All heavy atoms as an XYZ file, in Angstrom:
686
protein
N     123.080    130.827    198.376
C     121.841    130.138    197.951
C     121.314    130.815    196.746
O     121.324    132.026    196.637
C     120.823    130.215    199.042
C     121.072    129.331    200.299
S     120.533    127.694    199.875
C     120.833    126.920    201.425
N     120.667    130.026    195.898
C     119.983    130.550    194.663
C     118.599    130.888    195.087
O     118.085    130.550    196.127
C     120.050    129.518    193.536
C     121.408    129.394    192.971
C     121.431    128.457    191.780
O     120.363    127.847    191.457
O     122.479    128.309    191.092
N     117.856    131.474    194.120
C     116.445    131.842    194.376
C     115.585    130.688    194.840
O     114.700    130.876    195.646
C     115.853    132.551    193.105
N     115.778    129.520    194.378
C     114.970    128.386    194.725
C     115.373    127.751    196.071
O     114.758    126.743    196.509
N     116.379    128.309    196.753
C     116.791    127.820    198.053
C     117.698    126.584    197.949
O     117.941    125.894    198.871
N     118.342    126.435    196.731
C     119.214    125.304    196.543
C     120.630    125.889    196.339
O     120.789    126.704    195.527
C     118.842    124.371    195.333
C     119.814    123.333    195.164
C     117.414    123.871    195.563
N     121.590    125.374    197.096
C     122.948    125.807    196.881
C     123.500    125.435    195.534
O     123.168    124.377    195.002
C     123.844    125.188    198.002
N     124.258    126.343    194.914
C     124.806    126.086    193.614
C     125.518    124.774    193.487
O     125.460    124.035    192.487
C     125.763    127.249    193.282
C     125.269    128.308    194.177
C     124.642    127.637    195.346
N     126.319    124.344    194.467
C     127.111    123.084    194.417
C     126.148    121.864    194.357
O     126.426    120.952    193.702
C     127.946    122.979    195.666
N     125.036    122.003    195.061
C     124.049    120.871    195.021
C     123.399    120.789    193.702
O     123.311    119.675    193.118
C     122.928    121.111    196.094
C     121.832    120.055    195.946
C     123.534    121.102    197.466
N     123.111    121.864    193.049
C     122.580    121.805    191.671
C     123.569    121.314    190.729
O     123.295    120.490    189.913
C     122.152    123.302    191.265
C     121.688    123.307    189.769
C     121.006    123.790    192.159
N     124.820    121.671    190.881
C     125.890    121.191    189.968
C     126.055    119.698    190.154
O     126.158    118.962    189.136
C     127.174    121.914    190.295
C     128.426    121.592    189.393
C     128.033    121.859    187.962
C     129.589    122.376    189.802
N     126.037    119.234    191.343
C     126.219    117.732    191.546
C     125.026    117.006    190.954
O     125.174    115.925    190.312
C     126.298    117.409    193.029
C     127.718    117.646    193.612
C     127.849    117.022    194.989
N     126.899    117.524    195.954
C     127.161    118.560    196.745
N     128.300    119.210    196.669
N     126.224    118.990    197.653
N     123.797    117.488    191.125
C     122.662    116.793    190.594
C     122.704    116.848    189.053
O     122.356    115.844    188.373
C     121.334    117.500    191.071
N     123.124    117.911    188.460
C     123.245    118.037    187.015
C     124.282    117.081    186.443
O     124.091    116.384    185.465
C     123.590    119.490    186.589
O     122.592    120.370    187.169
C     123.566    119.638    185.122
N     125.446    117.005    187.150
C     126.493    116.084    186.728
C     126.066    114.638    186.834
O     126.336    113.803    185.934
C     127.710    116.340    187.567
N     125.308    114.299    187.887
C     124.871    112.916    188.122
C     123.851    112.558    186.991
O     123.890    111.441    186.464
C     124.232    112.762    189.428
N     122.935    113.482    186.702
C     121.974    113.243    185.689
C     122.667    113.071    184.293
O     122.222    112.257    183.475
C     120.925    114.336    185.583
N     123.706    113.848    184.047
C     124.377    113.720    182.756
C     125.151    112.426    182.557
O     125.357    111.972    181.513
C     125.403    114.937    182.649
N     125.501    111.826    183.740
C     126.257    110.558    183.668
C     125.425    109.401    183.365
O     125.886    108.313    182.946
C     126.983    110.348    184.999
N     124.094    109.504    183.402
C     123.156    108.371    183.165
C     122.890    108.308    181.652
O     122.775    109.354    180.947
C     121.872    108.609    183.961
C     122.025    108.576    185.490
C     120.655    109.007    186.053
C     122.395    107.212    185.933
N     122.831    107.125    181.167
C     122.470    107.040    179.688
C     121.070    107.487    179.402
O     120.174    107.313    180.280
C     122.565    105.530    179.395
C     122.389    104.895    180.697
C     122.921    105.827    181.756
N     120.824    108.149    178.295
C     119.468    108.597    178.027
C     118.504    107.427    177.821
O     118.877    106.362    177.483
C     119.635    109.419    176.670
C     120.951    108.862    176.098
C     121.744    108.370    177.232
N     117.239    107.735    177.993
C     116.171    106.709    177.810
C     116.040    106.476    176.306
O     116.124    107.400    175.552
C     114.865    107.069    178.484
C     114.881    107.279    179.958
C     113.578    107.754    180.459
C     115.356    106.033    180.675
N     115.610    105.248    175.963
C     115.337    104.866    174.624
C     113.974    105.496    174.221
O     113.178    105.780    175.169
C     115.356    103.397    174.374
O     114.320    102.823    175.093
C     116.655    102.789    174.692
N     113.626    105.543    173.030
C     112.331    106.001    172.586
C     111.234    105.048    173.182
O     110.149    105.530    173.631
C     112.208    105.984    171.073
O     113.200    106.874    170.552
C     110.872    106.505    170.594
N     111.490    103.781    173.151
C     110.533    102.815    173.703
C     110.322    102.996    175.156
O     109.180    102.868    175.695
C     111.010    101.405    173.395
N     111.370    103.298    175.931
C     111.206    103.591    177.403
C     110.456    104.822    177.636
O     109.583    104.880    178.525
C     112.696    103.650    178.042
C     113.343    102.315    178.043
C     114.772    102.489    178.502
O     115.429    103.480    178.211
O     115.318    101.442    179.118
N     110.708    105.867    176.857
C     109.963    107.150    176.992
C     108.474    106.877    176.698
O     107.636    107.343    177.508
C     110.511    108.192    176.057
C     111.811    108.787    176.483
C     111.693    109.748    177.665
O     110.614    110.073    178.139
O     112.815    110.146    178.083
N     108.213    106.068    175.706
C     106.761    105.803    175.323
C     106.115    105.009    176.483
O     104.953    105.173    176.826
C     106.699    104.983    174.069
C     106.934    105.800    172.847
C     106.799    104.904    171.577
C     106.955    105.723    170.320
N     106.789    104.998    169.097
N     106.889    104.053    177.108
C     106.303    103.321    178.240
C     105.980    104.205    179.452
O     104.964    104.074    180.058
C     107.271    102.210    178.636
C     106.713    101.209    179.586
C     107.420     99.927    179.803
O     108.498     99.756    179.125
O     107.035     99.146    180.576
N     106.878    105.165    179.680
C     106.656    106.081    180.801
C     105.430    106.932    180.505
O     104.620    107.250    181.379
C     107.864    106.943    181.099
C     109.067    106.198    181.707
C     110.242    107.156    181.866
C     108.667    105.540    182.969
N     105.227    107.401    179.282
C     104.171    108.217    178.880
C     102.851    107.472    178.986
O     101.824    107.975    179.435
C     104.287    108.820    177.436
C     105.394    109.898    177.424
C     105.520    110.386    175.959
C     106.671    111.392    175.894
N     106.930    111.907    174.539
N     102.889    106.187    178.607
C     101.697    105.307    178.691
C     101.325    105.153    180.165
O     100.088    105.197    180.498
C     101.987    103.956    178.062
N     102.332    104.983    181.016
C     102.085    104.931    182.448
C     101.396    106.184    182.973
O     100.415    106.132    183.750
C     103.347    104.635    183.205
C     103.230    104.665    184.679
C     102.674    103.675    185.375
C     103.814    105.660    185.440
C     102.527    103.654    186.713
C     103.730    105.728    186.867
C     103.071    104.623    187.480
N     101.965    107.399    182.519
C     101.350    108.642    182.930
C      99.844    108.709    182.583
O      99.061    109.279    183.324
C     102.065    109.795    182.249
C     103.514    109.987    182.782
O     103.846    109.437    183.843
O     104.259    110.664    182.084
N      99.557    108.282    181.388
C      98.196    108.491    180.899
C      97.199    107.412    181.270
O      96.053    107.481    180.970
C      98.296    108.555    179.298
C      99.116    109.720    178.807
C      99.223    109.689    177.299
C      98.527    111.064    179.226
N      97.674    106.381    181.925
C      96.836    105.307    182.358
C      96.205    105.642    183.732
O      96.920    105.681    184.823
C      97.616    103.948    182.490
C      96.702    102.752    182.649
O      95.608    102.907    183.150
O      97.216    101.662    182.304
N      94.950    105.920    183.744
C      94.221    106.362    184.976
C      94.120    105.222    186.041
O      93.751    105.482    187.191
C      92.918    106.907    184.636
O      92.054    105.955    184.041
N      94.408    103.967    185.584
C      94.349    102.824    186.486
C      95.165    103.055    187.673
O      94.858    102.587    188.856
C      94.882    101.554    185.766
O      94.109    101.354    184.596
C      94.800    100.318    186.707
N      96.361    103.796    187.583
C      97.284    103.949    188.701
C      96.973    105.218    189.459
O      97.839    105.560    190.278
C      98.715    103.912    188.084
C      98.920    102.664    187.270
C      99.113    102.793    185.885
C      98.898    101.432    187.773
C      99.197    101.653    185.120
C      98.986    100.256    187.005
C      99.158    100.467    185.667
O      99.340     99.340    184.935
N      95.856    105.850    189.249
C      95.494    106.985    190.074
C      96.065    108.265    189.541
O      96.839    108.322    188.525
N      95.668    109.385    190.186
C      96.126    110.715    189.750
C      97.590    110.984    190.011
O      98.175    110.248    190.853
C      95.279    111.696    190.584
C      94.879    110.906    191.741
C      94.707    109.453    191.304
N      98.256    111.806    189.189
C      99.636    112.024    189.354
C      99.936    113.415    189.827
O     101.131    113.811    189.863
C     100.412    111.665    188.086
S      99.896    112.660    186.675
N      98.925    114.202    190.162
C      99.174    115.578    190.553
C     100.066    115.635    191.783
O      99.717    115.044    192.802
C      97.842    116.278    190.861
C      97.862    117.730    191.064
C      98.373    118.531    189.835
C      96.509    118.260    191.429
N     101.239    116.329    191.679
C     102.077    116.592    192.820
C     102.929    115.340    193.140
O     103.607    115.316    194.164
N     103.004    114.348    192.262
C     103.785    113.177    192.489
C     104.806    112.904    191.322
O     104.503    113.286    190.164
C     102.896    111.944    192.513
C     101.914    111.843    193.640
C     101.037    110.577    193.469
C     102.471    111.788    194.978
N     105.968    112.407    191.657
C     106.863    112.030    190.631
C     106.348    110.699    190.086
O     105.466    110.067    190.740
C     108.278    111.850    191.200
O     108.286    110.759    192.086
C     108.813    113.118    191.834
N     106.898    110.264    189.022
C     106.525    108.950    188.405
C     106.745    107.890    189.419
O     105.955    106.919    189.576
C     107.246    108.699    187.121
C     106.711    109.472    185.983
C     107.555    109.306    184.763
N     106.828    109.782    183.583
C     107.447    110.148    182.440
N     108.764    110.149    182.378
N     106.742    110.583    181.451
N     107.886    107.911    190.100
C     108.244    106.815    191.058
C     107.299    106.869    192.235
O     106.890    105.819    192.727
C     109.739    106.979    191.568
C     110.231    105.883    192.461
C     110.059    104.446    191.757
C     111.619    106.143    192.847
N     106.971    108.084    192.758
C     105.989    108.125    193.880
C     104.669    107.524    193.484
O     104.062    106.776    194.220
C     105.849    109.585    194.275
C     107.052    110.183    195.023
C     106.961    111.662    195.212
O     106.234    112.373    194.451
O     107.568    112.162    196.115
N     104.250    107.848    192.232
C     102.928    107.335    191.787
C     103.036    105.791    191.625
O     102.120    105.074    192.000
C     102.615    107.954    190.398
C     101.256    107.535    189.897
C     100.895    108.397    188.656
N      99.655    108.040    188.132
C      99.469    107.518    186.922
N     100.465    107.407    186.083
N      98.279    107.203    186.469
N     104.183    105.319    191.080
C     104.378    103.876    190.969
C     104.261    103.162    192.343
O     103.609    102.193    192.463
C     105.703    103.594    190.276
C     106.005    102.113    190.069
C     105.679    101.533    188.906
C     106.548    101.361    191.075
C     105.881    100.109    188.704
C     106.780    100.055    190.985
C     106.451     99.407    189.750
N     105.050    103.715    193.320
C     105.068    103.099    194.635
C     103.726    103.176    195.293
O     103.367    102.176    195.987
C     106.147    103.791    195.490
C     107.558    103.633    195.033
C     108.505    104.530    195.867
C     107.950    102.167    195.059
N     103.007    104.260    195.071
C     101.582    104.270    195.639
C     100.708    103.226    195.033
O      99.984    102.480    195.670
C     100.962    105.657    195.391
C      99.609    105.803    196.041
C      98.866    107.072    195.619
N      98.712    107.094    194.148
C      98.413    108.152    193.395
N      98.379    109.348    194.007
N      98.302    108.060    192.138
N     100.776    103.022    193.707
C     100.053    102.071    193.034
C     100.443    100.601    193.504
O      99.526     99.768    193.736
C     100.165    102.136    191.492
N     101.677    100.454    193.726
C     102.192     99.109    194.189
C     101.600     98.922    195.660
O     101.105     97.840    195.986
C     103.685     99.137    194.259
C     104.324     97.830    193.961
C     105.830     98.031    193.808
O     106.459     98.683    194.658
O     106.343     97.320    192.973
N     101.650     99.941    196.471
C     101.162     99.794    197.834
C      99.673     99.508    197.863
O      99.149     98.712    198.712
C     101.384    101.125    198.636
C     100.990    101.092    200.057
C     101.288    102.419    200.706
C     100.827    102.474    202.142
N     101.164    103.701    202.836
N      98.961    100.071    196.861
C      97.490     99.780    196.779
C      97.150     98.494    196.018
O      96.026     98.232    195.747
C      96.787    100.979    196.140
C      96.859    102.315    196.903
C      96.313    103.429    196.045
C      96.091    102.158    198.226
N      98.230     97.774    195.685
C      98.136     96.451    195.019
C      97.414     96.581    193.666
O      96.649     95.751    193.276
C      97.417     95.409    195.854
C      98.240     95.174    197.111
C      97.541     94.200    198.101
O      96.424     93.805    197.908
N      98.363     93.695    199.103
N      97.745     97.688    192.931
C      97.149     97.857    191.617
C      98.125     97.220    190.562
O      97.696     97.078    189.367
C      96.978     99.428    191.346
C      95.985     99.977    192.336
C      96.439     99.626    189.932
C      95.910    101.519    192.333
N      99.295     96.734    190.931
C     100.156     96.063    190.031
C     100.634     96.862    188.822
O     100.383     96.472    187.720
C      99.606     94.713    189.618
C      99.238     93.874    190.828
O      99.933     93.813    191.764
N      98.152     93.147    190.751
N     101.298     97.967    189.042
C     101.895     98.679    187.902
C     102.940     97.902    187.267
O     103.540     96.944    187.832
C     102.494     99.942    188.551
C     102.690     99.595    189.999
C     101.702     98.568    190.330
N     103.232     98.205    186.015
C     104.237     97.290    185.226
C     105.655     97.390    185.846
O     106.188     98.455    186.064
C     104.292     97.947    183.838
C     103.157     98.981    183.813
C     102.690     99.238    185.192
N     106.253     96.262    186.198
C     107.582     96.229    186.758
C     108.608     96.909    185.840
O     109.609     97.465    186.369
C     107.921     94.723    186.897
C     106.589     94.068    186.786
C     105.678     94.912    185.994
N     108.421     96.913    184.567
C     109.393     97.548    183.667
C     109.488     98.990    183.952
O     110.487     99.681    183.721
C     108.972     97.285    182.205
O     107.649     97.663    181.978
N     108.322     99.659    184.358
C     108.314    101.056    184.658
C     109.226    101.322    185.864
O     110.028    102.257    185.886
C     106.891    101.677    184.941
C     106.920    103.025    185.509
C     106.049    101.544    183.669
N     109.174    100.494    186.870
C     110.071    100.661    188.061
C     111.515    100.511    187.545
O     112.359    101.333    188.036
C     109.758     99.657    189.109
C     110.819     99.665    190.194
C     110.568     98.603    191.247
N     109.571     99.063    192.179
C     109.712     98.872    193.517
N     110.817     98.302    193.987
N     108.769     99.296    194.260
N     111.825     99.577    186.712
C     113.143     99.393    186.267
C     113.714    100.632    185.521
O     114.817    101.109    185.752
C     113.284     98.192    185.337
C     113.068     96.866    186.109
C     112.855     95.681    185.116
O     113.224     95.835    183.929
O     112.390     94.687    185.584
N     112.835    101.253    184.751
C     113.224    102.470    184.015
C     113.455    103.625    185.002
O     114.474    104.315    184.970
C     112.198    102.846    182.969
C     112.059    101.762    181.880
C     112.474    104.243    182.359
C     110.836    101.938    180.983
N     112.563    103.752    185.906
C     112.604    104.858    186.864
C     113.823    104.742    187.799
O     114.333    105.769    188.276
C     111.348    104.987    187.709
C     110.140    105.331    186.854
C     108.839    105.268    187.683
C     110.305    106.762    186.260
N     114.284    103.588    188.121
C     115.451    103.417    188.922
C     116.733    103.758    188.211
O     117.749    104.031    188.805
C     115.591    102.003    189.489
C     114.683    101.809    190.724
N     114.917    102.431    191.866
C     113.552    101.120    190.911
C     114.003    102.083    192.806
N     113.183    101.279    192.156
N     116.701    103.941    186.892
C     117.802    104.308    186.097
C     117.775    105.901    185.803
O     118.692    106.372    185.171
C     117.816    103.643    184.764
C     118.173    102.137    184.921
C     118.437    101.494    183.580
N     118.500    102.283    182.417
C     117.559    102.312    181.462
N     116.500    101.566    181.609
N     117.684    103.097    180.429
N     116.716    106.572    186.212
C     116.583    107.972    185.961
C     116.905    108.731    187.232
O     116.532    108.427    188.332
C     115.045    108.218    185.535
C     114.781    109.721    185.451
C     114.697    107.521    184.271
N     117.705    109.826    186.983
C     117.996    110.672    188.157
C     116.735    111.394    188.644
O     115.899    111.853    187.800
C     119.043    111.719    187.700
C     119.666    112.400    188.912
N     119.070    113.554    189.401
C     120.758    112.152    189.560
C     119.794    113.951    190.432
N     120.830    113.149    190.605
N     116.494    111.549    189.881
C     115.323    112.131    190.493
C     114.993    113.512    189.967
O     113.859    113.942    189.930
C     115.524    112.138    191.984
C     116.538    111.154    192.215
C     117.413    110.974    190.991
N     116.002    114.291    189.618
C     115.768    115.681    189.126
C     115.624    115.679    187.613
O     115.331    116.804    187.066
C     116.951    116.582    189.482
O     118.202    116.105    188.911
C     117.085    116.715    191.044
N     115.703    114.598    186.960
C     115.576    114.569    185.472
C     114.102    114.758    185.093
O     113.228    114.364    185.811
C     116.029    113.163    185.011
O     115.520    112.939    183.726
N     113.898    115.389    183.967
C     112.517    115.516    183.435
C     111.853    114.175    183.309
O     110.635    114.062    183.398
C     112.683    116.206    182.150
C     113.955    116.956    182.222
C     114.855    116.129    183.063
N     112.604    113.098    183.025
C     112.065    111.826    182.896
C     111.469    111.235    184.182
O     110.696    110.295    184.121
C     113.069    110.846    182.321
O     113.471    111.219    181.042
N     111.827    111.834    185.305
C     111.328    111.394    186.553
C     109.924    111.925    186.866
O     109.191    111.521    187.729
C     112.254    111.761    187.748
N     109.608    113.015    186.102
C     108.258    113.699    186.277
C     107.224    113.176    185.284
O     107.582    112.816    184.151
C     108.482    115.166    186.076
C     109.570    115.820    186.906
C     109.396    115.573    188.398
O     108.257    115.726    188.931
N     110.438    115.163    189.100
N     106.015    113.181    185.696
C     104.933    112.768    184.802
C     104.849    113.830    183.682
O     105.135    115.052    183.872
C     103.620    112.760    185.571
N     104.411    113.465    182.509
C     104.440    114.394    181.352
C     103.502    115.547    181.576
O     103.626    116.604    180.971
C     104.073    113.675    180.036
C     102.729    112.969    180.053
C     105.193    112.708    179.695
C     102.327    112.387    178.722
N     102.476    115.380    182.397
C     101.540    116.476    182.596
C     101.691    117.202    183.888
O     100.971    118.139    184.102
C     100.118    115.933    182.528
C      99.695    115.211    181.152
C      98.320    114.607    181.210
C      99.797    116.277    179.992
N     102.614    116.743    184.722
C     102.737    117.474    186.006
C     103.314    118.801    185.777
O     104.122    119.053    184.955
C     103.627    116.646    186.904
O     104.950    116.579    186.413
N     102.843    119.735    186.612
C     103.338    121.066    186.577
C     102.669    121.962    185.589
O     102.998    123.125    185.463
N     101.803    121.463    184.726
C     101.135    122.205    183.681
C      99.902    122.847    184.266
O      99.081    122.242    184.919
C     100.726    121.367    182.484
C     101.916    120.542    181.992
C     102.279    121.015    180.598
C     103.156    120.069    179.978
N     104.365    120.363    179.564
N      99.782    124.155    184.192
C      98.555    124.836    184.728
C      97.273    124.277    184.248
O      97.120    124.053    183.046
C      98.738    126.323    184.276
C     100.149    126.477    183.747
C     100.635    125.081    183.432
N      96.353    124.048    185.179
C      95.047    123.599    184.802
C      94.918    122.174    184.380
O      93.935    121.645    184.011
N      96.031    121.422    184.578
C      96.015    120.005    184.219
C      96.072    119.156    185.432
O      96.912    119.284    186.300
C      97.240    119.647    183.256
C      97.326    118.136    183.019
C      97.156    120.438    182.006
N      95.135    118.175    185.515
C      95.196    117.219    186.588
C      95.324    115.873    185.891
O      94.440    115.494    185.125
C      93.757    117.231    187.426
C      93.813    116.148    188.430
C      93.585    118.546    187.994
N      96.459    115.223    186.235
C      96.658    113.935    185.626
C      96.509    112.809    186.595
O      96.469    113.038    187.824
C      98.026    113.925    184.883
S      99.395    114.295    185.960
């Protein structure tokens, strides 16, 4: 096991799977950033973009379907799966 408690083979498989996916376009990255910064969909602290999207959908806030389409093409461990402000000290998004 590595320091983070994840076996090296698991990390390697996740990295290989992420590398096999096509990169997001500039327009898609902009759309995800706009989603992150739109407070309509609630706070994103401690949530991935997909978790935040699903929560907004459950609350019938009607997040953009295009964001879901983009997120389903992103590997869960990819930086694109995380909100742009998540994990930054002192930042609540």
